[in-house]
C-alpha positions in Angstrom: 10.8 2.9 4.9 13.3 4.4 2.5 15.2 6.0 5.5 15.3 2.7 7.3 17.2 1.3 4.3 19.8 4.1 4.4 18.3 6.8 2.2 18.8 10.5 3.0 15.3 11.9 2.7 14.2 15.4 1.6 10.5 16.0 2.0 9.0 18.8 -0.1 5.5 19.8 1.1 3.2 22.7 1.1 2.5 22.0 4.8 6.0 22.8 6.3 4.8 21.8 9.8 3.7 18.4 8.8 6.8 17.8 6.7 9.0 18.7 9.6 7.0 16.3 11.9 7.7 13.4 9.5 11.3 14.4 9.1 11.6 14.6 12.9 10.2 11.0 13.3 12.8 9.8 10.8 15.6 11.5 12.7 14.3 10.1 16.0 14.7 6.6 14.4 18.4 7.4 13.6 17.6 8.2 10.0 18.5 11.2 7.9 15.8 13.6 6.8 15.1 17.3 6.1 11.9 19.1 5.4 11.5 21.8 2.8 8.5 24.1 2.5 7.5 23.9 -1.2 4.5 24.4 -3.4 5.1 21.8 -6.2 2.6 23.6 -8.4 5.0 26.6 -8.6 8.0 26.0 -10.9 10.4 28.5 -9.3 9.6 27.2 -5.8 10.5 23.6 -6.9 13.6 24.8 -8.7 14.8 26.8 -5.7 14.5 23.8 -3.3 16.0 21.2 -5.7 18.9 23.6 -6.5 19.6 23.9 -2.8 19.6 20.1 -2.4 21.8 19.5 -5.4 24.3 22.0 -4.1 24.9 19.7 -1.1 24.3 16.1 -2.4 23.3 14.0 -5.4 19.7 13.2 -6.1 19.5 9.5 -6.8 15.7 9.0 -6.4 12.6 11.2 -6.9 9.3 10.0 -5.7 6.3 12.2 -6.8 3.5 11.6 -4.4 1.9 15.0 -4.0 -1.7 15.0 -5.2 -5.2 16.4 -4.6 -8.6 15.1 -5.4 -11.8 16.3 -7.0 -15.2 14.7 -6.8 -17.4 15.4 -9.8 -18.5 14.4 -13.3 -17.8 16.4 -16.4 -20.8 18.6 -16.0 -19.9 19.2 -12.3 -16.3 20.2 -13.0 -15.7 23.9 -13.7 -12.6 25.2 -15.5 -11.3 26.4 -12.2 -11.7 22.9 -10.7 -9.8 21.4 -13.6 -7.0 23.9 -13.3 -6.7 23.4 -9.5 -6.2 19.7 -9.8 -4.1 19.9 -12.9 -1.7 22.4 -11.2 -0.8 19.9 -8.5 -1.2 16.5 -9.9 0.2 17.1 -13.4 2.2 20.3 -13.3 3.6 19.4 -9.8 4.9 16.1 -11.1 6.3 17.8 -14.2 8.0 20.5 -12.2 9.7 18.0 -9.9 10.9 15.7 -12.7 12.1 18.7 -14.8 14.1 20.1 -11.8 15.7 16.7 -11.1 16.4 15.5 -14.6 19.5 17.6 -15.4 21.3 16.6 -12.1 20.4 13.0 -12.8 21.7 13.3 -16.4 25.0 14.7 -15.2 25.4 11.8 -12.8 24.2 9.4 -15.5 22.0 7.6 -13.1 18.6 8.1 -11.3 15.2 6.6 -10.5 11.9 8.5 -10.8 8.8 7.0 -9.3 5.4 8.6 -9.9 2.2 7.9 -8.0 -0.6 7.5 -10.4 -3.9 5.7 -9.7 -6.2 3.0 -11.0 -8.4 5.9 -12.0 -6.0 6.4 -14.9 -7.2 3.1 -16.5 -10.6 2.4 -15.0 -13.8 4.3 -15.2 -14.2 5.6 -11.6 -17.6 7.4 -11.0 -17.5 11.1 -10.2 -13.7 11.4 -10.7 -13.5 13.2 -14.1 -10.7 15.7 -13.3 -8.8 13.4 -11.0 -8.8 10.6 -13.5 -7.6 12.9 -16.2 -4.6 14.0 -14.2 -3.6 10.5 -13.2 -3.8 9.4 -16.8 -1.4 12.2 -17.6 1.0 11.0 -14.9 1.1 7.5 -16.5 1.7 9.0 -20.0 4.5 11.2 -18.6 6.1 8.2 -17.0 6.2 6.3 -20.3 7.7 9.3 -22.1 10.4 10.0 -19.5 11.4 6.3 -19.3 11.9 6.3 -23.1 13.7 9.6 -23.4 16.3 9.0 -20.7 17.2 5.3 -21.2 20.7 6.4 -22.4 21.4 8.2 -19.2 20.7 5.2 -17.0 17.6 6.9 -15.6 14.6 4.7 -14.9 11.0 5.9 -14.5 8.0 3.9 -13.3 4.7 4.5 -11.6 2.5 2.9 -9.1 -1.3 3.0 -9.5 -3.0 2.2 -6.2 -6.6 1.7 -5.6 -8.0 3.1 -2.3 -5.4 3.2 0.4 -6.4 4.0 4.0 -4.3 7.1 4.7 -5.0 10.0 7.0 -6.1 11.8 3.9 -8.9 9.3 3.2 -9.9 9.3 6.9 -10.1 13.1 7.0 -12.1 13.1 3.7 -14.7 10.7 5.2 -14.8 12.7 8.4 -15.4 15.9 6.6 -18.0 14.6 4.1 -19.8 12.0 6.2 -19.9 13.3 9.8 -21.3 10.7 12.2 -21.1 8.0 9.5 -17.4 7.5 9.4 -17.3 3.8 10.4 -20.1 3.0 7.9 -18.3 4.8 5.1 -14.9 3.3 5.8 -16.5 -0.2 5.9 -18.1 0.6 2.5 -14.8 1.6 1.1 -13.3 -1.6 2.4 -16.0 -3.7 0.7 -15.5 -1.8 -2.6 -12.2 -3.6 -3.0 -12.5 -7.3 -4.2 -9.9 -8.3 -1.6 -12.2 -7.0 1.1 -10.2 -4.0 2.5 -8.4 -0.9 1.5 -4.6 -0.9 1.0 -2.1 -0.1 3.6 0.4 2.7 3.1 3.3 0.4 4.1 2.3 -1.9 1.2 2.6 0.9 -1.3 5.9 1.9 0.3 7.3 -1.6 0.0 6.6 -1.7 -3.7 8.1 1.9 -4.1 11.2 0.8 -2.2 11.7 -2.2 -4.5 11.1 -0.2 -7.7 13.7 2.4 -6.6 16.3 -0.3 -5.6 19.1 -1.9 -7.6 17.0 -5.1 -7.6 14.7 -3.4 -10.0 17.4 -2.2 -12.4 15.7 -4.0 -15.3 12.4 -2.3 -14.8 11.5 1.0 -16.5 8.5 2.4 -18.3 6.0 0.3 -16.3 2.8 1.1 -14.4 2.1 -1.1 -11.5 -1.5 -1.4 -10.4 -1.8 -2.1 -6.7 -5.5 -2.5 -6.3 -6.6 -5.6 -4.3 -8.0 -7.1 -7.5 -10.1 -4.0 -8.5 -9.1 -3.9 -12.2 -9.3 -7.6 -12.9 -11.8 -9.1 -10.4 -14.5 -6.5 -9.9 
C-alpha cells in the first residue's frame, strides 16, 4: 500500500527469502522495493543495514512491525521465554528507531510508526510476556514523540486486536491441527464486530499516520480492535 502511493520500500526481515518475495511483488506492480536480510534483535545488524540505506537515500518513514508471540501466564514464562520475546519486540523496535533517529534529525523530518497491540492496555489471558513487550512499545512511542518534537519527527503507534494474517493462520494450523476452521471461527467471534481485522485495514491506517495529512498527530496510540476494548 505504501509503494502504491509512491514510497520506496526497504524491507528488513530475518527471512530473506520471504522479504525478497514481497519486494518482488512490489516491483512487479511497478513499485520500488528492496529486501535486506536483517535480525532486528541484533544492534550491529540493524546499524549495518540502515547505514547502507542512508548512504543512498533519505529515510523519511520507519514502520516497526517485527514481532513474535509467547503464550503463557507468569508462572509458565521462563526467563529465557521473556528474553526471547523482549529481544525482538522491544529491543528490535529500539534498535531500528535508534539507527534511524540521527538521519531523521539531520534532515529535520521523519515519521516513526510502531506496531503495538491491544494487549498493551487490556488483560489478555495467557499473554504475560507478549503484553509486557507491547506495553513497552507504547511507552517508547510516547517518549520518542516528546523528545523529538523540535526536529519535526512524529512518532505514533497502532494497537490492533486480532488480525487474520498468515502468521495467525500458521499458528492455528500448528497448534490445532484438524480444527483450523473451528478455531478461526472462534477467533472471529471473540471480536465484538464479529470478525478478525484485515491486514489492509491496518495498512490503510498506517499509511494515513505516515502521510502529510497526519502532520498534526504525534504521541498517539490508535487501538484498531473491532470494539474489543470498549464493547466486550
